[in-house]
N, C-alpha and C positions, 0 to 999 in steps of 0.2 A: 179585482185587486191590482193596483198599479205594479208592474214589474220593475225591479231595480237591479243594478249590477250584483247585489248580494244575492238575489233570487237566482240569476243566471249562474253564478258560480256554484251554488248549492245544487241546482239542477244538474249541472255538468258533472259535479263530483258524485252525486247520488246515483245518477244513471250509468255512468261509465264504470265507477268503482263499486259495482254491486257486491253483495256479501259473497265470499268465496264459496265455490261449488266444486264439483268434479271437473277434471280436465275436459272430458267430452262434453258436458253440459255447458261449460264455459265457452268452448269453441263454437258450439252450435247456437249459443246466445248472440255472440258478437259477430260470428260468420267470417271474419277475416282478422288476421294478425299479421302485421307487417314484420318482415324479416330483415336482418342485417347481419353480416358476418363478423363484425368487430366484437371482440369480447373485452369489455372494460367495465365491470368485471365479468360480464356474461353477454351472451348474444341478446339483441333487443327483443326477439320473440319471447325468450325466457323471462326477461325483466318485465315485460308487459304481462305475461300470464301469472307470474308469481303473486300479484296483488288480486287476481281474480279466481285462483284455484287454490283450494285447501291443501296444505302440506306439499306444495309444488317444489321440485328441485331442479336445478339447472340441467338441461339435457332431456327432461322428461318428454317433451314434445317429439324430439327426434327419435328417442328410443321406443316410443309407443305410437309412432306415426301411422303404421299400418292398421292399427286397430281403432282409429279415431273417426274415420269417415271424412277425412280432409285431404286435400291435394295442394301441392306447390303450384302456384299460378300467379299471374299478374291480374290484380284488381285495380285499385287506384295506385298502388305500388306493388312491388313484388312481396309474396308472403304466402300464408296458408289460408286456403278458403275451404268452406264446406262444399261437398259435392253438390248440394242443392244450388248453391250460389254459382258454382262453376258451370253447370248446365245452362244457366241463363246467358252465358258469355259466349258460348261455342255453337256452331263453328264460327270462327272469326273471318268470314268470308261471305260473299254474296251467295245466298241459298238459291238464287234463281239460275244459276249456271250449272252445267254438269259437274259432278264431284271432281273429276280428274282435272278440271281447269280452274278450281277454286283458289288455289294457292296464287297469291300476287307475285309470282316470281318468273323469271325468263325460262323458256322450255328446258334449257340445259340444266338449270338448277333443280327444276322439278324432277328431271330424270334422276339426278344424284339423290334427291330426297326419297324417291320411290325405291331406289336400290338399297338405300340406307334402311328404309322402313321394312323392306322384305327381309333384310338381314336381322333386324331387331325382332321381327315376328318369328323368324326361324329359331333364334336363340332364346326367346322368352323375355329375358332382360339382359341389359348390357351395360358395362362400365365404359365411359368415353375412351379409356386406353385401349380396350378391346376393340372398339370401333375403328380407332386410329390405326391399330396394327393391321386391320383387315383392308381398310381403304387408305389410299394415299392421295388426298386432295390438297396437299400443300399447306401454305400458310395465308392468313388473311389478316388485315388490320382489324382489331377489335375496337370497341367504342371509346377506350381510354388511350388509344394511340399505340399500344404495344402489339405484339404479335401473338396470335392464338392458333392452334390447329384448326385448319378449316373444317374438319369433321366435327370438332367440338362447337364451333360456331354455328354449323348446320343443325346440330342437335339442339342447341338453344332455340334456334329459329323454329324448328319443328315442334319443339315443346310449347312455344308461344302459340303456334297455330293450332295446337290441339291434336297434333299427330302422335305425340309421345306423352307420357305422364312419368312422374317421378315415383318409383316404387319405394325407394329408401336412399340413404346416404351411406357411403363408406369413407370414413375419415373426412367428412364434409363434402365429398364429391357425389353429385347426383348420379344415381343408377336408373336407367330408363326402360320402359316397356312401351309397347304400342298401345295407343289409346284410341279405341273406336267410338265414333259419335254417330247417332242416328241423323241421316241426312234429311232434315225437316225443311219444308218450304213454308215460310211464314207469310201471312198477309199483313198488311199495314197495321192493323190494330194489334196483332200478336207482337209485332216488333216493338211498338210503343209500350205495350203491356210489360214486355221483359225489360226494356230500358227503365221504365218506372220502377220495377221491382229492384233493379240494380241500384237506382238512385235512392230508394228507401233503405236499402241495406247500408249504403254508405252514410246516410244521414243518421241512422240510428247509432252508428259507431261514434260520429264526431260532433253531433249536435250538443247543445245549441249553437247556432252558426249566425254570425252577421251576414248580411246579404252578399257582400263581397266574397266571403269565405264560401258561402253556399255555392255561388257561381263557379269559384275556383275548384271546389271539390267535385262538382258534377261534371265539369269540363274534363276532369281527369278520367272520366269513364270512357274517353276515346282510346285509352290504353286497355280497358277491359273488354271493350266491344267497338273496335274500330270500324266495323261494318256499319255501325249507326252513328258515326260521328256527326253526320249532317242533321241528326234528329235531337242532339243533345240540347240545343237551344229551346226546342219545344218541351223537352223533359224538365228543364229548369222552370219554365213557366207553369207547367202542371204541378210541380212540386210546391211552388209558392202558394198555390191555391188550396192544397190539401193539408198544409202544415199549420200548426199554431203559430201565432205571429205577435210580436209586441214591438213597439218603438222605445228604446231605452237610451236616454242621453243623445237623442237625434239619430240613432242607429237603428235600422230594422233588424230584428233577430227572428230566427225560425227554429222550430223543433217539432218532433212528432206530436200530433194532435192528442194522442192518448196519454202523454206524459203529464204528470201533475207536479206543479212547483212545490217542493217541500216547505212545510211551515216551520219545522223544528231547527235547532241549531246543530251544526256539524259536530262530529265527536273529535276527540283530541289526538286521533291518530296521526302520526307523522309517516310519510310515504316518500321515498326517493324513487323518482319516475325515470324510465328510460326516455331518451330524447325523442323517440317516435311513439310514445304512449299516446293514446287518443286524447288524453286530457290536455296535453301540451303540443300536440302535433301541429296545430294551426298557429303559426307565430304571430300572425296579425291579431287573431282573437286573444292570444296570450297577452299581448300588450294592452288591449282593450280591457281585459278583466284584471290584470295584475299590475299594470302600470309601469313595467320595465321591460327591456329588450332581452330576449333569450335567443342565442344562436348556437347551432351545432358546430363545434370548431375542430372536429377530428381532422378535417382536410385543410384547415387553416395553418400556415406556417407557425411553428411554436412561438416565435418571438412576437407574433400578432395576436395571440390568443388572449382573451380577456378573462375567461372563466375556467378554461381547461380543456384538455383533449376530449373527454367525454363527460362533461358536466351534467350531472343528473338533477333536474329541478326538484327541490324539496317542498313537498306539499304538507302544510300543517293546517288541519281543519279544512277550510276552503280558500286558504291563501298560500300562494307560492312565495315563500319568504327568503329563498336562497337556493343554493345548490351544493352538491357534493361530488367530488372525484374519488372513486374507490378503486383499489386494486388489490391483488392477492400477491403477497410476497412470501415464499416458503408456505407456511400453513397458517398464515394470519392475514386479516383484513386490514389494509391501510386505508385511512380516511383522511380527506382534506376538505374542509367546509368553507363556504363563503356565503355572505348574507347581503341582501339588498341594501339594508340599513345597517346599524350598529349590531354587533352580536347580542342576540337576545339574552336576557337574564330572567329566564322564566323556568321554574322548576317543573312545570307540567310539560313544557316543550323538551327540556333536557331529558326527562324520563321517557317521553314519546320517541325521541331520537335514539335513545339507547336500545329501546325495545325494537325499533326498525333495524338498527345494526345487528341485533341478535337474530332477527328474522333473516337478515341478509347472510349472515354466517351460516345458518342452518341450510338455507337455499344453496349456498355455494359449497357446503360441506367442509368448511374450514373451522379451525379451533375458536372457542370463545376467548 
């Protein structure tokens, strides 16, 4: 059967937006949920999960974090990963050298990290404020040009390297404990097998993918497993051979071989998606499938914004027809919609949109 853009859209929607299930099952199906601190009207991880988890409410992931078998970590972006996926990424260092020399840092910083790790092990779990009160390492420039406590900066680096894990959050601040990893020595085949497993996990989240997007996605595994960055080109080639493939309108597309292209028509559900939802995360694919440009504008000066601070793409059936900016004022949900074309005059769409807004109110816990 020839594959068309309609087939690709339906494949994407049907695989990514599976029937809602429990929070734990949803997390272990997708294995990774991107996180973002902006609340407009809720954090990205909550907005992503509400479409995939039955009766999900904003904050459920954070409040139930310790019971879900997930960890905060960096995959292709920062977010929540299953422990099975996290194991594939660590240790983020060359396994062929002694454990005490694995950190890619100068000796003085390794010594500070060891002292800090000893302190965390002694306390069990620590808040960054508690660490900063005990150590005085001064200030360092952070990635955004401001100043951060050096201890906080070191905690972040140690978390990335797998020396620490996030046990919970207090008022949004990460609380850390020591994270012990088995010091394995992997041969060449085992390294490739782990990298292929990471690639497959990413592809299952974001497929179907045009070739350029497949390459872009898998190159981001350099953040998940920097120790294997030189192997990623080979992982891309291996992935191309094991994935299903079709050329559509002159572009090569790829998706897991076990996925079946749906034959039926999509339902009438309207969904307002987070800017980082897997359905719309790939902006180049977005333009290919829906014919218009969507950009995340939260960090764009307000005078230059086209669609709004946190415009959420509006998916109806298998078409993204517009966007919505939502906010909570008092105890009510404020909405502002825009459309790619003229405002639709479709009763089915209007009913579906009102049902989506009612779901959003329930999710946020605001009045109807």
